[in-house]
N, C-alpha and C positions, 0 to 999 in steps of 0.2 A: 549682184547687189552691192556687196562691199567694195568692189572695184569702182563702181560709180560714185559711192560715197567718198572714197579716198580721193578720187579725181576731183570731185566737187570741193572738198576741203583743201586740197593742194592748190586749186585755182584761186581760192579765197585767201590763202596765206599771204601776208604782206611780204614784199620783196624789197631788196635794197639794204639800207643800213639800219634795219629795225633793231638789230642786236647792239649796234653802236650806241644808240641813245640809252639803252638800259645800262650798258657798261659805263657810260659817262655819268649817269645819275649815281651809280654806286661809288665811283671814284670821287665825285664831288661830295657825296655824303661822308665818305671816310675822311676827306680833307677837312671838312667842316668839323667833324668830331675831333680831329687832331688839333685844329686851331683853337677850339674851345678848351681842350685840355691844356694847351700851352698857355693860353690866357689865364687859366685858373692857377697854374704854377707861378706865373710871373706876378699876378696880382697878390698871391699869398706872400711871395717874397717881398714885394713892395710894402704890403701892410705890416709885415713883421719888422721891416727896417723902420717904417714910420712910427710904429709903437715904441721902438727902442730909443727914439730921440727924446731927450729931456730938455725942457724949456727953462729950467731954473738955473 
């Protein structure tokens, strides 16, 4: 009985690059998080520099 169930589940398992798409999503998400962090640091530096400018 368990052998038939295992064979059925193995036949329905996706083949090919199924793991690649998951890996790509994780890498893209990490790159997006790093980009948001870099943007935050850069914008903070620009805002600090802009606030230090005196117009008088």
